[in-house]
N, CA, C and O atoms as CSV, one atom per row, in Angstrom:
chain,resi,resn,atom,element,x,y,z
A,1,MET,N,N,0.844,-1.188,0.000
A,1,MET,CA,C,0.000,0.000,0.000
A,1,MET,C,C,0.886,1.246,0.000
A,1,MET,O,O,1.841,1.333,0.771
A,2,THR,N,N,0.575,2.181,-0.840
A,2,THR,CA,C,1.337,3.419,-0.940
A,2,THR,C,C,0.987,4.336,0.219
A,2,THR,O,O,-0.182,4.527,0.554
A,3,ARG,N,N,2.020,4.897,0.820
A,3,ARG,CA,C,1.786,5.849,1.907
A,3,ARG,C,C,1.303,7.164,1.325
A,3,ARG,O,O,1.780,7.612,0.283
A,4,ARG,N,N,0.348,7.777,2.014
A,4,ARG,CA,C,-0.188,9.060,1.562
A,4,ARG,C,C,0.784,10.184,1.886
A,4,ARG,O,O,1.485,10.156,2.897
A,5,SER,N,N,0.807,11.172,0.999
A,5,SER,CA,C,1.704,12.309,1.172
A,5,SER,C,C,1.013,13.413,1.963
A,5,SER,O,O,-0.185,13.656,1.814
A,6,VAL,N,N,1.804,14.079,2.814
A,6,VAL,CA,C,1.272,15.114,3.695
A,6,VAL,C,C,2.135,16.360,3.631
A,6,VAL,O,O,3.364,16.293,3.651
A,7,LEU,N,N,1.462,17.500,3.553
A,7,LEU,CA,C,2.092,18.806,3.713
A,7,LEU,C,C,1.648,19.337,5.064
A,7,LEU,O,O,0.456,19.337,5.372
A,8,VAL,N,N,2.603,19.794,5.878
A,8,VAL,CA,C,2.295,20.343,7.200
A,8,VAL,C,C,2.541,21.847,7.165
A,8,VAL,O,O,3.609,22.305,6.759
A,9,VAL,N,N,1.532,22.612,7.600
A,9,VAL,CA,C,1.619,24.069,7.628
A,9,VAL,C,C,1.393,24.523,9.064
A,9,VAL,O,O,0.287,24.413,9.594
A,10,GLU,N,N,2.452,25.035,9.688
A,10,GLU,CA,C,2.421,25.434,11.101
A,10,GLU,C,C,3.492,26.487,11.313
A,10,GLU,O,O,4.640,26.290,10.915
A,11,ASP,N,N,3.130,27.612,11.940
A,11,ASP,CA,C,4.081,28.717,12.072
A,11,ASP,C,C,5.032,28.605,13.264
A,11,ASP,O,O,6.000,29.361,13.334
A,12,HIS,N,N,4.792,27.698,14.190
A,12,HIS,CA,C,5.709,27.517,15.315
A,12,HIS,C,C,6.643,26.344,15.000
A,12,HIS,O,O,6.192,25.201,14.918
A,13,PRO,N,N,7.941,26.618,14.822
A,13,PRO,CA,C,8.877,25.577,14.387
A,13,PRO,C,C,8.872,24.320,15.260
A,13,PRO,O,O,8.939,23.210,14.732
A,14,ALA,N,N,8.794,24.473,16.580
A,14,ALA,CA,C,8.796,23.289,17.449
A,14,ALA,C,C,7.553,22.440,17.223
A,14,ALA,O,O,7.642,21.214,17.173
A,15,THR,N,N,6.412,23.072,17.090
A,15,THR,CA,C,5.164,22.346,16.841
A,15,THR,C,C,5.194,21.694,15.466
A,15,THR,O,O,4.722,20.569,15.299
A,16,LEU,N,N,5.745,22.390,14.489
A,16,LEU,CA,C,5.894,21.842,13.137
A,16,LEU,C,C,6.686,20.535,13.185
A,16,LEU,O,O,6.310,19.553,12.546
A,17,GLU,N,N,7.771,20.528,13.936
A,17,GLU,CA,C,8.602,19.324,14.049
A,17,GLU,C,C,7.879,18.210,14.796
A,17,GLU,O,O,8.011,17.042,14.430
A,18,VAL,N,N,7.116,18.547,15.836
A,18,VAL,CA,C,6.342,17.538,16.569
A,18,VAL,C,C,5.326,16.880,15.639
A,18,VAL,O,O,5.196,15.656,15.617
A,19,ILE,N,N,4.611,17.693,14.877
A,19,ILE,CA,C,3.622,17.157,13.939
A,19,ILE,C,C,4.304,16.234,12.925
A,19,ILE,O,O,3.815,15.136,12.657
A,20,ALA,N,N,5.412,16.671,12.374
A,20,ALA,CA,C,6.128,15.863,11.386
A,20,ALA,C,C,6.568,14.526,11.986
A,20,ALA,O,O,6.477,13.492,11.324
A,21,ARG,N,N,7.040,14.541,13.225
A,21,ARG,CA,C,7.461,13.297,13.889
A,21,ARG,C,C,6.279,12.363,14.119
A,21,ARG,O,O,6.390,11.155,13.909
A,22,ILE,N,N,5.148,12.917,14.550
A,22,ILE,CA,C,3.954,12.104,14.782
A,22,ILE,C,C,3.532,11.408,13.489
A,22,ILE,O,O,3.152,10.238,13.504
A,23,LEU,N,N,3.599,12.124,12.389
A,23,LEU,CA,C,3.097,11.601,11.119
A,23,LEU,C,C,4.088,10.721,10.367
A,23,LEU,O,O,3.682,9.910,9.536
A,24,ALA,N,N,5.376,10.868,10.644
A,24,ALA,CA,C,6.413,10.210,9.842
A,24,ALA,C,C,6.305,8.690,9.828
A,24,ALA,O,O,6.752,8.063,8.867
A,25,THR,N,N,5.734,8.081,10.849
A,25,THR,CA,C,5.648,6.622,10.881
A,25,THR,C,C,4.555,6.070,9.967
A,25,THR,O,O,4.614,4.909,9.563
A,26,LYS,N,N,3.562,6.893,9.641
A,26,LYS,CA,C,2.412,6.408,8.872
A,26,LYS,C,C,2.234,7.093,7.510
A,26,LYS,O,O,1.528,6.582,6.641
A,27,PHE,N,N,2.874,8.240,7.333
A,27,PHE,CA,C,2.676,9.041,6.132
A,27,PHE,C,C,4.020,9.521,5.602
A,27,PHE,O,O,5.022,9.501,6.317
A,28,ASP,N,N,4.032,9.950,4.350
A,28,ASP,CA,C,5.211,10.604,3.788
A,28,ASP,C,C,5.030,12.108,3.940
A,28,ASP,O,O,4.226,12.719,3.236
A,29,VAL,N,N,5.776,12.697,4.856
A,29,VAL,CA,C,5.723,14.149,5.060
A,29,VAL,C,C,6.598,14.759,3.965
A,29,VAL,O,O,7.826,14.758,4.056
A,30,ILE,N,N,5.937,15.279,2.929
A,30,ILE,CA,C,6.669,15.766,1.745
A,30,ILE,C,C,6.979,17.250,1.808
A,30,ILE,O,O,7.719,17.769,0.972
A,31,GLY,N,N,6.408,17.949,2.814
A,31,GLY,CA,C,6.692,19.369,2.956
A,31,GLY,C,C,6.325,19.871,4.324
A,31,GLY,O,O,5.365,19.407,4.940
A,32,LYS,N,N,7.108,20.837,4.798
A,32,LYS,CA,C,6.847,21.514,6.067
A,32,LYS,C,C,7.008,22.999,5.808
A,32,LYS,O,O,8.062,23.453,5.360
A,33,VAL,N,N,5.948,23.758,6.095
A,33,VAL,CA,C,5.930,25.177,5.749
A,33,VAL,C,C,5.465,25.977,6.951
A,33,VAL,O,O,4.615,25.527,7.718
A,34,GLY,N,N,6.037,27.187,7.111
A,34,GLY,CA,C,5.707,28.062,8.221
A,34,GLY,C,C,4.434,28.862,8.062
A,34,GLY,O,O,4.000,29.510,9.014
A,35,GLY,N,N,3.815,28.839,6.883
A,35,GLY,CA,C,2.526,29.508,6.749
A,35,GLY,C,C,2.317,30.218,5.433
A,35,GLY,O,O,3.159,30.196,4.535
A,36,GLY,N,N,1.156,30.851,5.354
A,36,GLY,CA,C,0.756,31.782,4.318
A,36,GLY,C,C,0.957,31.408,2.878
A,36,GLY,O,O,0.689,30.283,2.455
A,37,ALA,N,N,1.443,32.398,2.120
A,37,ALA,CA,C,1.608,32.243,0.675
A,37,ALA,C,C,2.538,31.086,0.346
A,37,ALA,O,O,2.343,30.407,-0.662
A,38,ALA,N,N,3.539,30.851,1.172
A,38,ALA,CA,C,4.454,29.732,0.940
A,38,ALA,C,C,3.694,28.413,0.937
A,38,ALA,O,O,4.006,27.522,0.146
A,39,ALA,N,N,2.703,28.279,1.811
A,39,ALA,CA,C,1.911,27.057,1.863
A,39,ALA,C,C,1.171,26.833,0.557
A,39,ALA,O,O,1.102,25.709,0.060
A,40,LEU,N,N,0.624,27.893,0.007
A,40,LEU,CA,C,-0.107,27.777,-1.256
A,40,LEU,C,C,0.824,27.384,-2.398
A,40,LEU,O,O,0.477,26.545,-3.229
A,41,ASP,N,N,2.007,27.995,-2.435
A,41,ASP,CA,C,2.976,27.668,-3.483
A,41,ASP,C,C,3.451,26.226,-3.377
A,41,ASP,O,O,3.512,25.509,-4.376
A,42,VAL,N,N,3.790,25.802,-2.155
A,42,VAL,CA,C,4.285,24.442,-1.950
A,42,VAL,C,C,3.188,23.424,-2.255
A,42,VAL,O,O,3.454,22.396,-2.878
A,43,ALA,N,N,1.978,23.697,-1.827
A,43,ALA,CA,C,0.868,22.781,-2.108
A,43,ALA,C,C,0.640,22.643,-3.604
A,43,ALA,O,O,0.348,21.552,-4.092
A,44,GLU,N,N,0.769,23.728,-4.321
A,44,GLU,CA,C,0.577,23.675,-5.771
A,44,GLU,C,C,1.686,22.865,-6.438
A,44,GLU,O,O,1.429,22.115,-7.380
A,45,ASP,N,N,2.909,23.015,-5.952
A,45,ASP,CA,C,4.042,22.275,-6.518
A,45,ASP,C,C,4.001,20.791,-6.165
A,45,ASP,O,O,4.225,19.944,-7.030
A,46,LEU,N,N,3.717,20.468,-4.897
A,46,LEU,CA,C,3.821,19.089,-4.416
A,46,LEU,C,C,2.542,18.272,-4.566
A,46,LEU,O,O,2.597,17.044,-4.641
A,47,LYS,N,N,1.402,18.934,-4.608
A,47,LYS,CA,C,0.100,18.272,-4.717
A,47,LYS,C,C,-0.054,17.128,-3.704
A,47,LYS,O,O,-0.202,15.967,-4.086
A,48,PRO,N,N,-0.017,17.469,-2.415
A,48,PRO,CA,C,-0.122,16.435,-1.385
A,48,PRO,C,C,-1.523,15.817,-1.338
A,48,PRO,O,O,-2.508,16.435,-1.741
A,49,ASP,N,N,-1.580,14.583,-0.834
A,49,ASP,CA,C,-2.867,13.927,-0.607
A,49,ASP,C,C,-3.597,14.581,0.560
A,49,ASP,O,O,-4.820,14.722,0.547
A,50,LEU,N,N,-2.827,14.975,1.566
A,50,LEU,CA,C,-3.367,15.530,2.808
A,50,LEU,C,C,-2.601,16.786,3.193
A,50,LEU,O,O,-1.405,16.913,2.928
A,51,VAL,N,N,-3.318,17.714,3.824
A,51,VAL,CA,C,-2.685,18.938,4.326
A,51,VAL,C,C,-3.076,19.093,5.788
A,51,VAL,O,O,-4.260,19.126,6.125
A,52,VAL,N,N,-2.068,19.188,6.653
A,52,VAL,CA,C,-2.287,19.501,8.064
A,52,VAL,C,C,-2.043,20.994,8.183
A,52,VAL,O,O,-0.964,21.492,7.861
A,53,LEU,N,N,-3.069,21.705,8.653
A,53,LEU,CA,C,-3.075,23.156,8.553
A,53,LEU,C,C,-3.443,23.791,9.888
A,53,LEU,O,O,-4.523,23.545,10.424
A,54,ASP,N,N,-2.546,24.604,10.416
A,54,ASP,CA,C,-2.841,25.377,11.624
A,54,ASP,C,C,-3.850,26.468,11.261
A,54,ASP,O,O,-3.781,27.041,10.173
A,55,ILE,N,N,-4.769,26.748,12.152
A,55,ILE,CA,C,-5.752,27.807,11.887
A,55,ILE,C,C,-5.139,29.186,12.073
A,55,ILE,O,O,-5.351,30.075,11.248
A,56,SER,N,N,-4.386,29.371,13.141
A,56,SER,CA,C,-3.847,30.695,13.482
A,56,SER,C,C,-2.463,30.880,12.882
A,56,SER,O,O,-1.453,30.510,13.480
A,57,LEU,N,N,-2.438,31.453,11.703
A,57,LEU,CA,C,-1.184,31.728,11.004
A,57,LEU,C,C,-1.064,33.228,10.773
A,57,LEU,O,O,-2.078,33.917,10.663
A,58,PRO,N,N,0.159,33.744,10.699
A,58,PRO,CA,C,0.318,35.171,10.402
A,58,PRO,C,C,-0.054,35.478,8.950
A,58,PRO,O,O,0.061,34.620,8.075
A,59,MET,N,N,-0.487,36.674,8.714
A,59,MET,CA,C,-0.800,37.208,7.392
A,59,MET,C,C,-2.110,36.667,6.807
A,59,MET,O,O,-2.988,37.453,6.453
A,60,ILE,N,N,-2.255,35.367,6.700
A,60,ILE,CA,C,-3.464,34.763,6.146
A,60,ILE,C,C,-3.819,33.554,7.014
A,60,ILE,O,O,-2.961,32.721,7.307
A,61,SER,N,N,-5.058,33.464,7.414
A,61,SER,CA,C,-5.456,32.385,8.329
A,61,SER,C,C,-5.451,31.041,7.617
A,61,SER,O,O,-5.564,30.961,6.394
A,62,GLY,N,N,-5.319,30.003,8.403
A,62,GLY,CA,C,-5.395,28.656,7.862
A,62,GLY,C,C,-6.736,28.394,7.197
A,62,GLY,O,O,-6.813,27.651,6.219
A,63,ILE,N,N,-7.777,28.994,7.717
A,63,ILE,CA,C,-9.105,28.810,7.129
A,63,ILE,C,C,-9.149,29.406,5.721
A,63,ILE,O,O,-9.717,28.802,4.811
A,64,GLU,N,N,-8.559,30.573,5.538
A,64,GLU,CA,C,-8.517,31.179,4.203
A,64,GLU,C,C,-7.625,30.359,3.268
A,64,GLU,O,O,-7.950,30.182,2.094
A,65,ILE,N,N,-6.513,29.865,3.786
A,65,ILE,CA,C,-5.647,28.998,2.977
A,65,ILE,C,C,-6.432,27.771,2.520
A,65,ILE,O,O,-6.327,27.359,1.365
A,66,ALA,N,N,-7.217,27.189,3.422
A,66,ALA,CA,C,-8.012,26.009,3.075
A,66,ALA,C,C,-8.987,26.314,1.941
A,66,ALA,O,O,-9.147,25.511,1.022
A,67,ARG,N,N,-9.627,27.454,2.007
A,67,ARG,CA,C,-10.572,27.830,0.942
A,67,ARG,C,C,-9.871,27.897,-0.423
A,67,ARG,O,O,-10.398,27.425,-1.431
A,68,ILE,N,N,-8.691,28.487,-0.430
A,68,ILE,CA,C,-7.939,28.614,-1.680
A,68,ILE,C,C,-7.457,27.234,-2.147
A,68,ILE,O,O,-7.551,26.902,-3.328
A,69,LEU,N,N,-6.945,26.443,-1.209
A,69,LEU,CA,C,-6.464,25.105,-1.565
A,69,LEU,C,C,-7.576,24.240,-2.148
A,69,LEU,O,O,-7.353,23.497,-3.104
A,70,ARG,N,N,-8.751,24.334,-1.584
A,70,ARG,CA,C,-9.885,23.523,-2.058
A,70,ARG,C,C,-10.223,23.873,-3.515
A,70,ARG,O,O,-10.656,23.006,-4.274
A,71,LYS,N,N,-10.032,25.115,-3.896
A,71,LYS,CA,C,-10.283,25.513,-5.284
A,71,LYS,C,C,-9.171,25.022,-6.211
A,71,LYS,O,O,-9.436,24.572,-7.325
A,72,LYS,N,N,-7.921,25.112,-5.740
A,72,LYS,CA,C,-6.781,24.745,-6.584
A,72,LYS,C,C,-6.556,23.241,-6.657
A,72,LYS,O,O,-6.158,22.718,-7.698
A,73,ASN,N,N,-6.810,22.549,-5.556
A,73,ASN,CA,C,-6.570,21.100,-5.496
A,73,ASN,C,C,-7.696,20.448,-4.698
A,73,ASN,O,O,-7.502,20.088,-3.537
A,74,PRO,N,N,-8.869,20.292,-5.308
A,74,PRO,CA,C,-10.027,19.787,-4.568
A,74,PRO,C,C,-9.863,18.367,-4.030
A,74,PRO,O,O,-10.604,17.959,-3.135
A,75,SER,N,N,-8.903,17.610,-4.562
A,75,SER,CA,C,-8.728,16.247,-4.067
A,75,SER,C,C,-7.929,16.187,-2.762
A,75,SER,O,O,-7.982,15.177,-2.060
A,76,ALA,N,N,-7.191,17.247,-2.425
A,76,ALA,CA,C,-6.427,17.263,-1.175
A,76,ALA,C,C,-7.383,17.321,0.007
A,76,ALA,O,O,-8.334,18.102,0.017
A,77,LYS,N,N,-7.118,16.489,0.993
A,77,LYS,CA,C,-7.926,16.451,2.214
A,77,LYS,C,C,-7.241,17.316,3.272
A,77,LYS,O,O,-6.027,17.233,3.463
A,78,ILE,N,N,-8.031,18.146,3.957
A,78,ILE,CA,C,-7.475,19.102,4.913
A,78,ILE,C,C,-7.872,18.721,6.334
A,78,ILE,O,O,-9.040,18.463,6.626
A,79,VAL,N,N,-6.870,18.692,7.210
A,79,VAL,CA,C,-7.079,18.475,8.637
A,79,VAL,C,C,-6.477,19.673,9.362
A,79,VAL,O,O,-5.294,19.973,9.209
A,80,PHE,N,N,-7.295,20.344,10.143
A,80,PHE,CA,C,-6.829,21.496,10.913
A,80,PHE,C,C,-6.266,21.044,12.255
A,80,PHE,O,O,-6.773,20.109,12.876
A,81,VAL,N,N,-5.203,21.729,12.694
A,81,VAL,CA,C,-4.704,21.609,14.055
A,81,VAL,C,C,-4.811,22.994,14.667
A,81,VAL,O,O,-4.518,24.000,14.021
A,82,THR,N,N,-5.238,23.029,15.931
A,82,THR,CA,C,-5.533,24.333,16.503
A,82,THR,C,C,-5.551,24.303,18.027
A,82,THR,O,O,-5.679,23.248,18.648
A,83,VAL,N,N,-5.421,25.476,18.603
A,83,VAL,CA,C,-5.616,25.640,20.044
A,83,VAL,C,C,-7.051,26.054,20.344
A,83,VAL,O,O,-7.448,26.120,21.508
A,84,HIS,N,N,-7.823,26.330,19.313
A,84,HIS,CA,C,-9.177,26.877,19.482
A,84,HIS,C,C,-10.203,25.782,19.761
A,84,HIS,O,O,-10.684,25.120,18.841
A,85,ASN,N,N,-10.529,25.602,21.030
A,85,ASN,CA,C,-11.554,24.659,21.449
A,85,ASN,C,C,-12.882,25.414,21.447
A,85,ASN,O,O,-13.454,25.701,22.498
A,86,ASP,N,N,-13.356,25.727,20.244
A,86,ASP,CA,C,-14.471,26.656,20.070
A,86,ASP,C,C,-15.348,26.198,18.908
A,86,ASP,O,O,-14.848,26.003,17.801
A,87,PRO,N,N,-16.656,26.024,19.144
A,87,PRO,CA,C,-17.531,25.545,18.074
A,87,PRO,C,C,-17.622,26.492,16.879
A,87,PRO,O,O,-17.879,26.040,15.763
A,88,ASP,N,N,-17.417,27.787,17.083
A,88,ASP,CA,C,-17.452,28.723,15.956
A,88,ASP,C,C,-16.265,28.491,15.011
A,88,ASP,O,O,-16.430,28.509,13.792
A,89,PHE,N,N,-15.074,28.273,15.574
A,89,PHE,CA,C,-13.908,27.965,14.754
A,89,PHE,C,C,-14.115,26.625,14.042
A,89,PHE,O,O,-13.780,26.485,12.866
A,90,LEU,N,N,-14.661,25.650,14.753
A,90,LEU,CA,C,-14.928,24.347,14.154
A,90,LEU,C,C,-15.848,24.495,12.950
A,90,LEU,O,O,-15.568,23.956,11.880
A,91,SER,N,N,-16.925,25.212,13.122
A,91,SER,CA,C,-17.892,25.407,12.040
A,91,SER,C,C,-17.240,26.070,10.835
A,91,SER,O,O,-17.458,25.658,9.696
A,92,GLU,N,N,-16.443,27.091,11.091
A,92,GLU,CA,C,-15.774,27.805,10.002
A,92,GLU,C,C,-14.762,26.896,9.292
A,92,GLU,O,O,-14.637,26.935,8.068
A,93,ALA,N,N,-14.046,26.083,10.067
A,93,ALA,CA,C,-13.063,25.172,9.483
A,93,ALA,C,C,-13.736,24.127,8.595
A,93,ALA,O,O,-13.247,23.824,7.507
A,94,LEU,N,N,-14.840,23.587,9.056
A,94,LEU,CA,C,-15.563,22.597,8.260
A,94,LEU,C,C,-16.165,23.237,7.013
A,94,LEU,O,O,-16.156,22.636,5.939
A,95,ASP,N,N,-16.685,24.448,7.155
A,95,ASP,CA,C,-17.232,25.168,6.002
A,95,ASP,C,C,-16.166,25.464,4.946
A,95,ASP,O,O,-16.466,25.550,3.756
A,96,ALA,N,N,-14.916,25.619,5.398
A,96,ALA,CA,C,-13.809,25.905,4.479
A,96,ALA,C,C,-13.305,24.641,3.779
A,96,ALA,O,O,-12.417,24.710,2.929
A,97,GLY,N,N,-13.868,23.496,4.136
A,97,GLY,CA,C,-13.483,22.256,3.474
A,97,GLY,C,C,-12.663,21.307,4.316
A,97,GLY,O,O,-12.201,20.281,3.816
A,98,GLY,N,N,-12.470,21.627,5.585
A,98,GLY,CA,C,-11.718,20.733,6.455
A,98,GLY,C,C,-12.501,19.464,6.768
A,98,GLY,O,O,-13.716,19.495,6.959
A,99,LEU,N,N,-11.784,18.354,6.815
A,99,LEU,CA,C,-12.392,17.088,7.232
A,99,LEU,C,C,-11.991,16.712,8.644
A,99,LEU,O,O,-12.612,15.846,9.259
A,100,GLY,N,N,-10.952,17.361,9.165
A,100,GLY,CA,C,-10.496,17.073,10.508
A,100,GLY,C,C,-10.274,18.344,11.295
A,100,GLY,O,O,-9.948,19.395,10.744
A,101,TYR,N,N,-10.461,18.222,12.611
A,101,TYR,CA,C,-10.256,19.352,13.517
A,101,TYR,C,C,-9.651,18.767,14.782
A,101,TYR,O,O,-10.348,18.174,15.605
A,102,VAL,N,N,-8.339,18.944,14.923
A,102,VAL,CA,C,-7.603,18.342,16.026
A,102,VAL,C,C,-7.060,19.432,16.929
A,102,VAL,O,O,-6.371,20.348,16.480
A,103,LEU,N,N,-7.381,19.320,18.206
A,103,LEU,CA,C,-6.849,20.260,19.182
A,103,LEU,C,C,-5.388,19.916,19.461
A,103,LEU,O,O,-5.041,18.746,19.625
A,104,LYS,N,N,-4.542,20.928,19.515
A,104,LYS,CA,C,-3.106,20.687,19.669
A,104,LYS,C,C,-2.762,19.836,20.890
A,104,LYS,O,O,-1.878,18.986,20.787
A,105,PRO,N,N,-3.414,20.019,22.040
A,105,PRO,CA,C,-3.079,19.137,23.169
A,105,PRO,C,C,-3.425,17.664,22.906
A,105,PRO,O,O,-2.979,16.790,23.650
A,106,ARG,N,N,-4.214,17.375,21.861
A,106,ARG,CA,C,-4.641,16.004,21.543
A,106,ARG,C,C,-3.937,15.451,20.298
A,106,ARG,O,O,-4.318,14.393,19.795
A,107,MET,N,N,-2.919,16.152,19.799
A,107,MET,CA,C,-2.282,15.717,18.562
A,107,MET,C,C,-1.741,14.296,18.645
A,107,MET,O,O,-1.920,13.513,17.712
A,108,ALA,N,N,-1.086,13.955,19.740
A,108,ALA,CA,C,-0.475,12.630,19.856
A,108,ALA,C,C,-1.507,11.517,19.728
A,108,ALA,O,O,-1.216,10.467,19.154
A,109,SER,N,N,-2.697,11.729,20.249
A,109,SER,CA,C,-3.724,10.689,20.196
A,109,SER,C,C,-4.657,10.809,18.997
A,109,SER,O,O,-5.225,9.807,18.563
A,110,ASP,N,N,-4.827,12.008,18.453
A,110,ASP,CA,C,-5.864,12.227,17.442
A,110,ASP,C,C,-5.375,12.465,16.015
A,110,ASP,O,O,-6.128,12.229,15.070
A,111,LEU,N,N,-4.146,12.923,15.833
A,111,LEU,CA,C,-3.761,13.413,14.511
A,111,LEU,C,C,-3.696,12.311,13.451
A,111,LEU,O,O,-4.235,12.487,12.359
A,112,VAL,N,N,-3.056,11.195,13.745
A,112,VAL,CA,C,-2.978,10.108,12.763
A,112,VAL,C,C,-4.382,9.608,12.438
A,112,VAL,O,O,-4.714,9.382,11.275
A,113,ARG,N,N,-5.190,9.439,13.457
A,113,ARG,CA,C,-6.572,8.984,13.224
A,113,ARG,C,C,-7.335,9.980,12.343
A,113,ARG,O,O,-8.065,9.580,11.436
A,114,ALA,N,N,-7.162,11.266,12.613
A,114,ALA,CA,C,-7.843,12.291,11.810
A,114,ALA,C,C,-7.425,12.209,10.347
A,114,ALA,O,O,-8.270,12.317,9.458
A,115,LEU,N,N,-6.142,12.021,10.084
A,115,LEU,CA,C,-5.685,11.914,8.696
A,115,LEU,C,C,-6.178,10.632,8.035
A,115,LEU,O,O,-6.522,10.636,6.853
A,116,ASN,N,N,-6.216,9.541,8.785
A,116,ASN,CA,C,-6.755,8.300,8.231
A,116,ASN,C,C,-8.228,8.471,7.858
A,116,ASN,O,O,-8.654,8.036,6.788
A,117,GLU,N,N,-8.996,9.096,8.728
A,117,GLU,CA,C,-10.415,9.334,8.446
A,117,GLU,C,C,-10.583,10.272,7.246
A,117,GLU,O,O,-11.408,10.025,6.366
A,118,ALA,N,N,-9.799,11.340,7.220
A,118,ALA,CA,C,-9.876,12.287,6.104
A,118,ALA,C,C,-9.535,11.599,4.785
A,118,ALA,O,O,-10.143,11.889,3.755
A,119,SER,N,N,-8.566,10.690,4.816
A,119,SER,CA,C,-8.193,9.946,3.607
A,119,SER,C,C,-9.376,9.178,3.036
A,119,SER,O,O,-9.463,8.953,1.829
A,120,LEU,N,N,-10.280,8.781,3.914
A,120,LEU,CA,C,-11.470,8.032,3.502
A,120,LEU,C,C,-12.663,8.946,3.237
A,120,LEU,O,O,-13.767,8.480,2.956
A,121,GLY,N,N,-12.422,10.271,3.333
A,121,GLY,CA,C,-13.496,11.229,3.098
A,121,GLY,C,C,-14.427,11.416,4.277
A,121,GLY,O,O,-15.538,11.927,4.131
A,122,ARG,N,N,-13.962,10.995,5.459
A,122,ARG,CA,C,-14.786,11.102,6.660
A,122,ARG,C,C,-14.220,12.160,7.601
A,122,ARG,O,O,-13.020,12.434,7.612
A,123,ARG,N,N,-15.113,12.743,8.383
A,123,ARG,CA,C,-14.699,13.778,9.340
A,123,ARG,C,C,-14.200,13.169,10.639
A,123,ARG,O,O,-14.620,12.093,11.065
A,124,PHE,N,N,-13.273,13.920,11.254
A,124,PHE,CA,C,-12.793,13.577,12.592
A,124,PHE,C,C,-12.658,14.869,13.369
A,124,PHE,O,O,-12.056,15.831,12.892
A,125,ILE,N,N,-13.217,14.889,14.565
A,125,ILE,CA,C,-13.149,16.064,15.447
A,125,ILE,C,C,-12.680,15.589,16.808
A,125,ILE,O,O,-13.215,14.622,17.350
A,126,SER,N,N,-11.671,16.272,17.372
A,126,SER,CA,C,-11.192,15.893,18.706
A,126,SER,C,C,-12.347,15.831,19.692
A,126,SER,O,O,-13.173,16.741,19.752
A,127,SER,N,N,-12.399,14.767,20.454
A,127,SER,CA,C,-13.533,14.519,21.337
A,127,SER,C,C,-13.682,15.582,22.434
A,127,SER,O,O,-14.796,15.834,22.895
A,128,VAL,N,N,-12.594,16.196,22.850
A,128,VAL,CA,C,-12.683,17.230,23.889
A,128,VAL,C,C,-13.596,18.366,23.429
A,128,VAL,O,O,-14.385,18.896,24.211
A,129,LEU,N,N,-13.481,18.730,22.160
A,129,LEU,CA,C,-14.339,19.787,21.619
A,129,LEU,C,C,-15.806,19.356,21.644
A,129,LEU,O,O,-16.688,20.158,21.952
A,130,LEU,N,N,-16.058,18.110,21.324
A,130,LEU,CA,C,-17.430,17.619,21.282
A,130,LEU,C,C,-18.067,17.575,22.667
A,130,LEU,O,O,-19.289,17.648,22.795
A,131,GLU,N,N,-17.231,17.456,23.708
A,131,GLU,CA,C,-17.749,17.391,25.070
A,131,GLU,C,C,-18.195,18.743,25.599
A,131,GLU,O,O,-18.974,18.811,26.550
A,132,ASN,N,N,-17.706,19.823,24.992
A,132,ASN,CA,C,-18.057,21.166,25.478
A,132,ASN,C,C,-19.402,21.607,24.961
A,132,ASN,O,O,-19.852,22.711,25.272
């Protein structure tokens, strides 16, 4: 079975590396980007199967990046990672085309599962958010 390719977009270098390490055992992390326009350029060049996208990025939000990515590469599946345990952010992320919404404190337990579900076209939302 071919491993799915992933682009990770996160503006905090330490978190970017943590995400890449979590995913490296199950996916091919083909790109790591600090945010914004660079993410759009890299996604267009690499055409990843999956995009892990932070919501809170400088200059342009992850939600806006997702909207643009969905137009340019509709087959790419988007999973958001965020500190926002907020139903309004969740709603906006899903409306922008996200299939996953993972809270950063739950990345170790939820991120691989979220990408697996997104690969199948199914949604995954961190359970802590659902409990609120």
